[in-house]
N, C-alpha and C positions, 0 to 999 in steps of 0.2 A: 506492502499499500505507501503509496506518495505523499512523505509528509503535509502534502495541499489537502490533500483527504484525511491526512489524520489529523487534521488539527477541526474536522466537525467531522472527525467520528462518529458523536452523540448528538447528534444534530436528533432534534427532536425528544428525547431519550426525556426523562426523568430518574433522579441519581440522590440517595438519600443516606449521607454519611454520617453516625454516631459519633460523640470526642473529635467534631468539625470545627472549633472551635479555636485548636491550636496546637501544635505538631504537626503526626504523621497526616493527625485528622485533617489539617488547615492544608497541608499541600496537596490531600486527593481533592477535595471538594476544589481547591482550585484548581485544580488539573480541569476535573471533571467538566468545569464549568470554560476550560478555554480548549474542553473536545468539543466545545456546543450545546452540552444537557441542562436542561434548570435542575437545580440546585437546592437540596432545604441541607439541611445539618438541623444536630439537637447533640443539648451537652447540657449541662448544671449549670455550667456560670452563662446568665443572661447576659451582662459585660465581655463576657470573651467572642461569643455567639456575633455579637452588635457589632467589635471590632472588626473579626473575622468578615459578616457580613459585607461592610462595607469596603476594605482593600478589594475584592471579589469583585463586586459592584462597580469601583472605582473601576482597578483596568480592563472590568468585561463590558461595560456595559446593561449589566443584569442585575431582575433582584433576585437576589435569596431567601428561602424561608429558614428563618430560627429558628427552634422550638426547645426553650430551657425543660427541660427532662432527665429523669435519673433513668438507667435505663434497668438500675437496680428493682426498680418498681416494676411487677410488672400490668398493670394498669396503664402506666404510664407507655409502655409499649406499645399496646393497644390505639394510642392515643396517637403517637409520634409518627406509625404509617399510616391513618387515619386522614391527618391534617395534610402532610403531603397528598397524599392523594384528591384530599378535599380544596388543595391550592392549586393544586396543577393538572389534577383528572390522571390523572398514570402515576403507577413509579415502574421502572425495568430495572435501576440496579438498587442496590444494602448494602451498602458495609458495614457494616460489623466493628469498629477503630476502639468503642471508647471501654473506658481498661480499668482496672482497679491495680497500681504498683505502690508499694511497699518492702521495705525488708525490716524483717523479719524471723527469725530463730521461731526452729518449730517447737522448743521446746516450753517458747513462748504465747507458743500462738492456740489464743483461745475460742474457743466456740464461734465467738462470738463475729471475730475477726477473721476464723473460718470462712462462716456463709458468707460475711458480708466477699470477700473472695469469689466466690461462687456465685454468691447471686447476682455481680456485675459483669463477670468476665464468660460466665458458663449459659448465664441463666437469661444473662441479659440479651445473649445474640440468640439462641434459643428464641425469648418470647416475641423478639422481634424479625426474626425468620419465618415463624410461624403465621405472623400476623401477615407480613409479606406473601406470602405464600396462600393461607387464604384465602385474600383478596383475586391474586391473582389465577389463582385456580379458577374462583365462583368467575367471574371473568374474562374466563380461556386467555387466558396472557401469557406469555415467558417472560423469564425474566434472569438476573442473573444476582448470587450472593458471592461477597468476599468478605472474609473474617479475617482480618488481621490479629492474626497469633505472632510468636517470636519462638526464634532458636531455642529460650528455655523450654516450649515445651518438646523439648527434643532431649537435653542436657541436665544436667544438677547443677545446680549454684546455691550455693551457702548463703543463709538468711532467705534465700527468695521461695524456700518448700510451695509455698502458699501457694507464689505465679507460675511458679510449674508447672506443680500438678491439673488449677485450671489451666492455661497455655494447653497441655497435654488435654486437659478432657476436653476443650474447646476444638484442636484439630480432632480429634475421635470424632466429634458430634455433626464436625463438618463432614465430615467422608459418609455419615446414615444417615445427613440430611442429605445426601449427595445421589445415594443411595435410592433413599427412597423421592425423592421431587423430583430425579432428571427425566422419564417419560412423562413425566406431565410439564416439561418443559425448563422448567429450573435449574437451571446450572447451580452450583455448588465449589466456592472453591476458596481458599486462604493463601495467605502469604505471611510466613515467618521472616519479621526483619532481623537482623541482630544489634548488637548499636549504634545507635542513629545520633547525629549531629544534634537535636532536642535542642531547646536555652533551657530545657533542665538537665543533660545532659551536658551541657560547655559552660555551665554555673559550676559542676560536679567537678569540671578540671581546673577553671578560679579556684576555688578554696580548698582543690587539695585532695577529697574524695574518692577521686578516680585519678588515674596516673594516665595520661595521658599517651606516654611511648612507652607503657606495658600498652596498655590495649590496640596499637599499633599494629608494634611487632605480633600479636596475635591474630592478627587478619592478617593472609597471604594478600590482599590486593593492595595493600600498602595507606588502604583510605576510611576511613569510617564513614561508614550511607551517610546522607545527607539527607531528609526527607521527601523530596524528589524521585531519589532513584528507590521504594516504593512507592509513591504515586503511581507513576508509572507503572511498577508488574499488576497491584491496581485493576487499574484498566486495563491491563488486557487480558484479567483471567476476563473481564467485565464485558469485554471485546469479543463482538462476531470473529476477530482472530483467534480466538480462544472456543471457541463449539463448539472442536470434540474434548475438549480437559473438561474431564468432571471428578469432585474429589481427590484433588492434588491440592501443595502442601506448598508452593512456590519456596523457597529457604534468598533471600534475598542478606547476605553477612559478608560476601567479598571476602567467601573463606574461610573463615570466621570461625563455621557449627564445625569444621571437618573435622 
């Protein structure tokens, strides 16, 4: 596909991105807008959503729907999908990007904290995907779901047991959703980023909480991903170029997880 065609690849499509107010989610939303999609972003911070929408609107001249909501609340998941369909008349792509991340040694992992991780990182994507699937099947529509996992879903990391386990569960869920829904026109895949140079990671470098040189040494590609690297992978999996890719977890880490 020529570059010019790629720039309008999602003309007429509607994309919903959770956690779209900052970091990877914002980059994904911006990429869909650049490719011609009408975009809705959901997240817990109204301020972040408004700032992200304004930046995309200024660059693309298109209106972005903002939906303040916590994906850890099942009722809110139904509302997020309903609000998108009400505004744009359809939904073609769902990107489950919103996630909870925190350093918690397993010895300190209280039941409430464990439940919060799985509510946000597993139940949220499931409930949003179910709401999308029910709408799509009822209206004879196809579409794509892309879940944002992590290389932590495949390898252990100290003090990240809850995050690792929840991402592993999300990847398993991705494959089961793909198995059950592909025959009805809804493709489900996932991306698994390594470290990404988000604002939080850059601040950790500055504060000395992360060792940038040690991290770079562990990445064969010699650099940390930027959010656009992940966004491009998401767009590919959501596009017709990936029409025969189902239940796949695409690693985007420069070789870090090898």
